[in-house]
C-alpha positions in Angstrom: 0.0 0.0 0.0 2.8 2.4 0.8 4.5 2.1 -2.6 1.1 2.3 -4.4 0.1 5.5 -2.7 3.4 7.3 -2.8 3.8 6.6 -6.5 0.4 8.1 -7.3 1.2 11.2 -5.4 4.8 11.4 -6.7 3.6 11.3 -10.3 0.6 13.5 -9.7 -1.7 10.8 -11.1 -5.5 11.5 -11.2 -8.6 9.6 -12.3 -7.9 11.1 -15.8 -4.5 9.5 -16.1 -4.0 6.6 -18.6 -1.2 4.2 -17.7 0.4 1.8 -20.2 0.9 -1.5 -18.4 3.8 -3.4 -20.0 5.4 -5.1 -16.9 3.8 -8.3 -15.5 1.8 -7.8 -12.4 3.8 -10.4 -10.5 6.7 -8.0 -10.8 6.9 -5.4 -8.0 7.1 -2.4 -10.3 4.3 -3.7 -12.5 2.1 -4.5 -9.5 2.8 -1.1 -7.9 3.0 1.2 -10.8 0.7 -0.4 -13.4 -2.0 -2.2 -11.2 -2.2 -1.0 -7.6 -1.5 2.7 -8.5 -4.2 3.1 -11.1 -6.7 1.2 -8.9 -5.9 3.6 -6.0 -6.2 6.7 -8.3 -9.2 5.4 -10.2 -7.4 5.9 -13.5 -7.2 3.8 -16.6 -4.7 1.0 -17.3 -4.1 -0.2 -20.8 -2.8 -3.7 -20.3 -0.4 -5.5 -22.7 -0.3 -9.3 -22.5 3.3 -9.4 -23.8 5.8 -6.8 -24.8 5.9 -5.6 -28.4 7.3 -2.2 -29.2 5.0 -1.6 -32.3 1.9 -2.6 -30.3 3.0 -0.3 -27.5 3.3 2.6 -29.9 -0.1 1.9 -31.4 -1.7 1.7 -27.9 -0.1 5.0 -26.8 -1.6 6.7 -29.9 -5.0 5.0 -29.7 -5.7 5.5 -26.0 -3.9 8.7 -25.5 -1.6 7.1 -22.8 -0.3 9.7 -20.4 2.2 7.6 -18.3 4.3 4.6 -18.9 6.3 2.9 -16.1 8.7 0.3 -17.6 12.2 -1.1 -17.3 15.1 0.4 -19.2 15.4 -2.5 -21.6 11.8 -1.9 -22.8 12.5 1.8 -23.3 15.7 1.0 -25.2 13.8 -1.5 -27.5 10.9 1.0 -27.9 13.2 3.8 -29.1 15.1 1.4 -31.4 12.0 1.0 -33.6 12.9 2.5 -37.0 9.2 3.4 -37.4 8.9 5.2 -34.1 8.4 8.6 -35.8 5.2 7.4 -37.5 3.3 7.4 -34.2 1.7 10.2 -32.3 3.2 10.0 -28.8 2.3 13.5 -27.8 -0.1 12.4 -25.0 2.8 11.1 -22.9 3.4 13.2 -19.9 5.6 10.8 -17.9 7.9 7.9 -18.8 10.2 6.2 -16.4 11.3 3.1 -14.6 14.5 1.4 -13.6 16.1 -2.1 -13.5 19.3 -0.6 -14.9 20.8 2.8 -15.6 19.3 4.5 -18.6 22.1 5.0 -21.2 22.6 8.7 -21.9 22.4 8.3 -25.7 19.0 6.6 -25.3 17.7 9.3 -22.9 18.7 12.0 -25.4 16.8 10.2 -28.1 13.7 10.1 -25.9 14.0 13.8 -25.1 14.3 14.7 -28.8 11.3 12.5 -29.7 8.8 13.4 -26.9 10.3 16.3 -25.0 10.3 14.2 -21.8 13.1 13.2 -19.5 13.2 9.5 -18.5 12.4 9.5 -14.8 14.6 6.9 -13.2 13.9 5.2 -9.9 15.3 2.5 -7.8 14.0 -0.4 -5.7 14.1 -4.1 -5.2 11.8 -7.0 -4.6 12.6 -6.7 -0.9 11.4 -3.1 -0.9 8.2 -3.8 -2.9 9.3 -1.5 -5.8 10.7 2.0 -5.4 12.6 3.5 -2.4 14.1 6.2 -4.6 12.6 8.2 -7.6 13.7 11.3 -9.4 11.4 14.3 -8.9 9.5 14.9 -12.1 10.4 18.6 -12.1 14.1 18.2 -11.3 15.4 14.8 -12.5 19.0 14.0 -13.0 20.4 11.8 -15.7 21.5 8.3 -14.9 20.4 8.9 -11.3 18.4 6.7 -8.9 16.6 9.7 -7.6 16.0 10.8 -4.0 14.4 8.7 -1.2 10.6 8.7 -1.5 8.1 9.4 1.4 9.1 8.0 4.8 12.2 6.3 3.4 15.6 6.8 5.1 18.5 5.8 2.9 22.2 6.0 3.7 25.5 4.9 2.3 27.7 2.7 4.4 31.2 1.2 4.1 30.9 -2.4 2.9 33.5 -3.6 5.4 33.5 -1.3 8.4 29.7 -0.5 8.1 30.6 3.2 8.9 28.3 5.8 7.4 29.7 7.7 4.4 29.2 11.3 3.3 28.3 13.0 0.0 30.4 11.7 -3.0 31.7 8.7 -1.1 30.9 5.3 -2.6 29.4 2.5 -0.5 26.5 0.2 0.0 22.9 1.5 -0.1 20.9 0.7 3.1 17.3 1.7 3.4 14.6 1.8 6.1 11.0 2.4 5.3 7.4 1.1 5.4 7.8 -0.9 2.2 10.9 -2.8 3.3 10.5 -6.5 3.9 10.7 -7.9 7.5 12.8 -10.8 6.3 13.2 -13.9 4.2 10.7 -16.7 4.7 12.2 -19.4 6.9 15.7 -18.1 6.4 16.8 -16.6 9.7 20.5 -16.5 8.8 20.0 -14.7 5.5 17.6 -12.3 7.3 20.1 -11.5 10.0 22.8 -10.8 7.3 20.6 -8.6 5.3 19.9 -6.0 8.0 21.9 -3.6 10.1 20.9 -1.2 12.9 21.8 2.5 12.7 20.5 5.1 15.1 18.1 2.6 16.6 16.5 1.8 13.2 16.6 -1.4 11.2 18.1 -0.8 7.7 18.1 -3.3 4.8 21.4 -3.9 3.1 20.7 -3.8 -0.7 24.1 -5.1 -1.9 24.2 -2.2 -4.4 27.1 0.3 -4.5 26.2 4.0 -4.9 26.9 7.5 -3.7 24.8 10.6 -3.1 25.5 14.1 -4.1 25.2 17.4 -2.1 21.5 17.6 -3.0 20.7 14.1 -1.8 20.4 12.5 -5.2 21.7 8.9 -5.3 23.8 7.5 -8.1 24.4 3.8 -8.8 27.9 2.6 -9.2 27.1 -1.1 -9.7 25.9 -4.3 -8.1 28.3 -5.3 -5.5 28.7 -8.8 -6.9 29.0 -7.6 -10.5 32.2 -5.6 -10.3 35.0 -6.9 -12.6 38.5 -7.0 -11.1 40.9 -6.8 -14.0 44.5 -7.0 -12.8 43.5 -5.1 -9.7 41.6 -2.4 -11.6 37.9 -2.1 -10.7 35.6 -2.0 -13.7 31.9 -1.2 -13.2 29.9 -2.8 -16.1 27.1 -0.2 -15.9 29.7 2.6 -16.6 31.1 0.7 -19.6 27.6 -0.1 -20.9 26.5 3.6 -20.6 29.5 4.7 -22.7 29.1 2.0 -25.3 25.4 2.7 -25.9 26.6 5.9 -27.6 28.0 3.7 -30.5 25.4 4.0 -33.3 25.7 0.3 -34.3 24.8 -1.0 -30.8 21.1 -1.8 -30.1 21.6 -3.7 -26.9 24.6 -4.9 -24.9 25.6 -6.5 -21.6 29.1 -6.2 -20.0 30.2 -9.3 -18.1 33.5 -10.6 -16.7 35.3 -13.4 -18.4 38.3 -15.5 -17.1 41.7 -14.3 -18.3 45.0 -16.1 -17.6 46.9 -12.9 -17.0 44.4 -10.4 -15.6 42.4 -12.9 -13.6 39.2 -11.4 -15.0 38.7 -9.4 -18.2 35.9 -7.4 -19.7 33.6 -9.0 -22.2 30.9 -7.3 -24.3 27.8 -9.2 -25.5 26.3 -7.1 -28.2 23.1 -7.0 -30.4 23.7 -4.8 -33.4 21.1 -2.6 -35.0 19.6 -4.1 -38.2 21.5 -1.5 -40.3 24.8 -2.4 -38.7 24.5 -6.2 -39.1 27.2 -7.5 -41.5 28.8 -4.0 -41.6 30.3 -3.8 -38.1 33.3 -5.8 -37.0 34.8 -6.5 -33.6 37.7 -4.1 -34.5 35.2 -1.4 -35.2 33.8 -1.7 -31.7 37.1 -2.0 -29.8 38.7 0.8 -31.9 35.8 3.1 -31.0 36.1 2.1 -27.3 39.8 3.0 -27.3 38.8 6.6 -28.0 36.1 6.7 -25.3 37.4 5.1 -22.2 40.5 4.1 -20.1 42.4 1.1 -21.5 41.6 -1.3 -18.6 37.8 -0.8 -19.2 37.9 -1.7 -22.9 36.3 -5.0 -23.7 39.0 -7.5 -24.7 36.3 -9.9 -25.9 33.4 -8.8 -28.1 30.6 -11.3 -29.0 27.8 -10.5 -31.4 24.4 -12.1 -30.8 21.0 -11.9 -32.4 19.4 -11.6 -28.9 20.4 -11.4 -25.2 18.7 -13.5 -22.5 16.0 -11.7 -20.6 13.9 -12.6 -17.5 10.1 -12.8 -17.7 10.0 -9.2 -16.7 12.3 -8.1 -19.5 15.5 -7.5 -17.5 18.8 -8.5 -19.1 20.1 -11.6 -17.4 23.7 -10.6 -16.9 24.2 -13.3 -14.3 23.2 -16.1 -16.7 25.6 -14.8 -19.3 28.4 -14.5 -16.8 27.8 -18.0 -15.3 27.8 -19.5 -18.7 31.1 -17.7 -19.5 32.7 -19.0 -16.3 31.2 -22.5 -16.4 33.9 -25.1 -15.5 36.6 -22.4 -15.4 36.2 -20.7 -12.0 
């Protein structure tokens, strides 16, 4: 109830709002943003049974959809539609979501197309959707946002558990009415997932981030996803954000791969745009990367695929790709 109500007020939803529902209702964001929220506000939900970018465009035009809560991979696919300019999307007043950082190049395309900023948020299954959302009037790019109503979020040192200040990277911990009380029949995991600060019980998210002087939180990466290449820390989300600026890349996922000298190295799993297929080589990608990022961040392995694995909710399954890469070698 907490996340349903705060999202309605945060997005200024009314009974006249029309929400495009593209996330399954068993997913916390779909349940909160596309089902419980519209029910609470008495607004309209246009429900898709499965994701299709062309169908989504048609529905926005036909039903004058005003808001669309999604995950970033859906927005990326939506904006990759070569026919996107053919549809009237002028009814949209809000588009946003999370699941991953919105690549800057994709956000810029959305802005040019609709005049809207992509409103990013952050949450987990354990927090029943969002604990952080960007303010609609003052969003920041590739930013998790600020804590929503009644949520206390802080950054702590992963090892010492000491609280960190602005600009210092550490683990996000959150306390709020939507945070789980624990894992079912798993007392050890529950104890490990919480920490007490100032007499309050905070959930340890396992996500690395920092906050700026204005209280906006910025993701660095998943704690378990960091790539350690010869002692250099490589954050996949940072490399992905840079590489999405390459015009030939439609989708990509950065993972770690075993390397006899570096221990780990950076691998890029890439889906090319239809126009780039057959015309783009591995050398084209790595050569471009050399001009955009530090040498230790450049993917030493580039693999082209027709698709990347996704969960039922549409999130890129980076863990499945990484486990397959390391199978029998770790």
